[in-house]
C-alpha positions as CSV (number, residue, x, y, z in Angstrom):
1,M,114.4,-16.8,48.7
2,R,117.2,-19.2,48.0
3,L,117.7,-21.4,44.9
4,F,120.0,-24.3,45.0
5,L,121.3,-25.6,41.7
6,V,123.1,-29.0,41.8
7,Q,125.0,-31.0,39.3
8,H,124.4,-34.7,39.9
9,G,127.2,-36.7,41.6
10,N,129.8,-38.6,39.7
11,A,128.1,-41.3,37.6
12,L,129.1,-44.7,36.4
13,P,130.1,-45.2,32.8
14,K,127.4,-46.4,30.5
15,D,129.2,-49.7,29.9
16,V,129.0,-50.5,33.6
17,D,125.5,-49.1,34.2
18,P,123.4,-48.3,31.1
19,E,121.2,-46.0,33.3
20,R,124.4,-44.2,34.6
21,G,123.6,-44.3,38.3
22,L,126.0,-42.8,40.8
23,S,129.4,-44.4,41.4
24,E,130.3,-45.2,45.0
25,S,132.6,-42.1,45.1
26,G,129.7,-40.1,43.6
27,K,127.4,-41.3,46.4
28,Q,129.9,-40.5,49.1
29,D,130.7,-37.0,47.7
30,V,127.0,-36.1,47.5
31,A,126.3,-37.5,51.0
32,N,129.2,-35.5,52.4
33,V,127.9,-32.3,50.7
34,A,124.3,-32.9,51.9
35,A,125.5,-33.6,55.5
36,F,127.6,-30.4,55.4
37,L,124.7,-28.3,54.2
38,A,122.4,-29.9,56.9
39,R,124.9,-29.0,59.6
40,G,124.9,-25.5,58.2
41,S,121.1,-25.4,58.8
42,V,120.3,-25.4,55.0
43,Q,116.7,-26.5,54.5
44,V,114.6,-26.6,51.3
45,E,110.9,-26.8,50.8
46,R,111.1,-28.8,47.6
47,I,113.6,-30.7,45.5
48,F,113.1,-31.3,41.7
49,H,115.2,-33.7,39.7
50,S,115.4,-34.5,36.0
51,G,114.3,-38.1,36.4
52,K,117.6,-39.6,35.1
53,K,119.0,-42.1,37.6
54,R,122.0,-40.1,38.6
55,A,120.0,-37.0,39.2
56,W,117.3,-38.9,41.2
57,E,120.0,-40.6,43.3
58,T,121.7,-37.3,44.0
59,A,118.3,-35.6,44.8
60,E,117.4,-38.5,47.2
61,L,120.6,-38.0,49.2
62,F,119.8,-34.3,49.6
63,R,116.2,-35.1,50.4
64,V,117.2,-37.3,53.4
65,C,119.3,-34.5,54.8
66,L,117.4,-31.3,53.9
67,I,113.7,-31.9,53.7
68,G,112.8,-35.3,55.1
69,D,109.3,-35.9,53.7
70,G,109.0,-32.5,51.9
71,H,108.1,-32.0,48.3
72,F,110.3,-34.2,46.1
73,D,109.5,-34.7,42.4
74,E,110.8,-35.4,39.0
75,R,110.2,-32.6,36.6
76,D,110.5,-32.0,32.9
77,G,112.6,-29.3,31.4
78,I,115.8,-29.7,33.3
79,A,117.6,-32.4,31.2
80,P,121.1,-31.7,30.0
81,L,120.2,-29.9,26.7
82,D,116.8,-28.4,27.7
83,P,116.4,-24.6,27.2
84,V,116.7,-22.6,30.4
85,V,114.2,-19.8,29.7
86,D,111.0,-21.5,30.7
87,V,112.5,-22.8,34.0
88,A,114.0,-19.4,34.7
89,E,110.6,-17.7,34.3
90,E,109.0,-20.3,36.6
91,I,111.8,-19.7,39.2
92,Q,110.9,-16.0,39.3
93,N,107.5,-17.0,40.7
94,L,108.9,-19.3,43.5
95,S,108.7,-18.0,47.0
96,K,110.2,-20.9,49.0
97,D,113.7,-22.2,49.0
98,T,114.0,-24.8,46.2
99,M,116.6,-27.2,44.9
100,F,117.0,-28.3,41.3
101,V,119.2,-31.4,40.7
102,G,120.2,-31.7,37.1
103,H,123.0,-31.9,34.6
104,L,125.5,-29.9,32.6
105,P,125.2,-27.8,30.6
106,F,121.7,-27.0,31.8
107,V,122.5,-26.0,35.5
108,G,125.5,-23.9,34.4
109,K,123.4,-22.1,31.7
110,L,120.6,-21.6,34.2
111,V,122.9,-19.9,36.7
112,A,124.3,-17.7,33.9
113,H,120.9,-16.7,32.7
114,L,119.7,-15.8,36.2
115,I,122.8,-13.9,37.2
116,A,123.9,-12.3,33.9
117,G,120.9,-12.6,31.7
118,N,123.0,-14.5,29.2
119,E,123.2,-18.3,29.4
120,N,126.4,-18.4,27.4
121,I,128.5,-16.6,30.0
122,G,130.5,-18.8,32.3
123,V,129.5,-17.7,35.8
124,V,130.2,-20.9,37.9
125,S,132.4,-23.9,37.3
126,F,130.5,-27.1,38.2
127,T,132.0,-30.4,39.0
128,P,129.9,-33.5,39.8
129,G,128.1,-33.0,43.2
130,T,128.5,-29.2,43.2
131,V,125.8,-27.0,44.8
132,V,125.4,-23.4,43.9
133,C,123.2,-21.3,46.2
134,L,121.6,-18.2,44.6
135,E,119.7,-15.6,46.5
136,R,117.1,-13.2,45.2
137,D,116.7,-9.8,46.7
138,G,113.6,-7.6,47.0
139,N,114.1,-6.3,43.4
140,D,114.2,-9.8,41.9
141,I,117.9,-9.6,41.3
142,W,119.8,-12.9,41.8
143,S,123.3,-13.2,43.2
144,V,125.6,-16.1,44.0
145,A,125.6,-16.6,47.8
146,W,128.0,-19.5,47.9
147,V,129.3,-22.6,46.1
148,V,130.2,-25.9,47.7
149,R,132.2,-28.5,45.7
150,P,132.9,-32.0,46.9
151,E,136.7,-31.6,46.5
152,L,136.6,-28.7,48.9
153,L,135.0,-30.9,51.6
154,K,137.5,-33.7,50.9
155,S,140.4,-31.3,51.6
156,I,138.7,-30.1,54.8
157,I,138.2,-33.7,55.9
158,V,141.8,-34.7,55.1
159,E,143.2,-31.6,56.9
160,Y,140.9,-32.2,59.9
161,T,141.9,-35.9,60.1
162,N,145.7,-35.0,59.8
163,H,145.3,-32.7,62.8
164,G,143.9,-35.3,65.2
165,G,140.2,-34.8,64.6
166,A,139.5,-38.2,63.0
167,E,137.4,-39.4,65.9
168,D,135.0,-36.5,65.2
169,Q,135.3,-36.5,61.4
170,D,131.5,-36.6,60.9
171,H,131.3,-33.1,62.3
172,V,133.4,-31.5,59.6
C-alpha cells in the first residue's frame, strides 16, 4: 500500500485572499507535480484534504490527474496543528493507495511518526506542493519510496527546454 502525503501549494497572503487560496505559481507548481505523477502511472483510490481553501484547491488538482471521479473528501484531524496519532492509527488500517493533502507542521510530523515512531524527528523537508510517497511492507513497516518537490520539476523543465525540447515540454 502507498500513502501520499502532500503539503498544499504556495498560497496567497492573507491580505490578498483572507481564505489563503493558491497563488498562480502555487496552482502551476501543483498542476506540474500532478501531471508528472500521472505520467508515472501513479493512481490513488481516495484523496482527503483539510478543508482549508489552499488544501482543497491542491487536492482538486491531484484529483483531476490521479483519480477522476474517485473518493474525494474533506476530513477532520489534518489541520496544521492537529495531533498525528489518531490519523496514524487510522492509516494502519488502510488497504488502498491514499493521499492526504494538508499543511505543515502536520504532514511532516505524520511522516516522522510513521517512519521513525517520533513526530519530532525531521525525516523529510517539505516545500509547498511537495509529495512524499510512503510504502508499507508486509510487516506494517513504512519507508519513504520517493519525494517530488516542485522546484525539482522546474529545473527539469528548464533543462529540457534549453536542450531543444520545448515543443514537447508537456511530456517532461
